[in-house]
C-alpha positions in Angstrom: 132.8 41.8 -92.6 136.0 41.4 -90.7 138.1 44.1 -89.0 140.6 44.4 -91.8 137.8 45.1 -94.3 136.2 47.7 -92.1 139.5 49.4 -91.5 140.2 49.4 -95.3 136.8 50.8 -96.0 137.2 53.6 -93.5 140.7 54.4 -94.7 139.5 54.5 -98.3 136.6 56.7 -97.4 138.8 59.2 -95.5 141.4 59.3 -98.4 138.6 59.9 -100.9 137.1 62.7 -98.8 140.5 64.4 -98.5 141.2 64.0 -102.2 137.8 65.4 -103.1 138.5 68.5 -100.9 141.9 68.9 -102.4 140.7 68.9 -105.9 137.5 71.0 -105.2 137.5 74.4 -106.8 138.0 76.4 -103.6 140.7 78.6 -102.1 143.5 76.7 -100.4 142.8 78.3 -97.0 139.1 77.2 -97.2 140.1 73.7 -98.2 142.6 73.4 -95.3 139.9 74.7 -92.9 137.5 72.1 -94.2 140.1 69.3 -93.8 141.0 70.5 -90.2 137.3 70.7 -89.3 136.6 67.2 -90.7 139.6 65.8 -88.9 138.5 67.3 -85.6 135.0 65.9 -86.2 136.5 62.4 -86.8 138.7 62.8 -83.7 135.6 63.8 -81.6 133.6 60.9 -82.9 136.5 58.5 -82.1 136.8 59.9 -78.5 133.0 59.5 -78.0 133.2 55.9 -79.2 136.1 55.2 -76.8 134.2 56.8 -73.9 131.1 54.7 -74.7 133.1 51.6 -74.9 134.8 52.4 -71.6 131.4 53.0 -70.0 130.1 49.7 -71.4 133.2 47.8 -70.1 132.8 49.4 -66.6 129.1 48.4 -66.6 130.0 44.8 -67.6 132.7 44.7 -64.9 130.3 46.0 -62.2 127.7 43.5 -63.3 130.1 40.6 -63.2 131.3 41.6 -59.8 127.8 41.7 -58.5 127.1 38.3 -60.0 130.3 37.0 -58.5 129.3 38.3 -55.1 125.9 36.7 -55.3 127.5 33.4 -56.3 129.9 33.6 -53.4 127.0 34.2 -51.0 125.0 31.3 -52.5 128.0 28.9 -52.1 128.5 30.2 -48.5 124.9 29.5 -47.6 125.0 26.0 -49.1 128.2 25.2 -47.2 126.6 26.4 -44.0 123.5 24.3 -44.6 125.6 21.2 -45.2 127.6 21.9 -42.1 124.4 22.2 -40.1 123.1 18.9 -41.5 126.4 17.3 -40.7 126.4 18.5 -37.1 122.8 17.3 -36.7 123.7 13.9 -38.1 126.7 13.6 -35.8 124.5 14.6 -32.8 122.0 11.9 -33.8 124.8 9.3 -33.9 125.8 9.9 -30.3 
């Protein structure tokens, strides 16, 4: 299922829920309260999802930074080892 299909499904579901509430046999003030409550619940859910995505992205960034630091240290150690070998080889040539 692609993003457009998911968005269309969510939009259709929301429109259906609003229409169901509007045509329900209830007082207008109760219906408006229900719509407002459901809209707030949807907004809260969206905010929670955004916060979770933000935390996941931060965790991934931190993990990548740690991996990068480890990689830099590994490369540094290898370079120093090769320089040591080169120095020893040059000393042996003398």
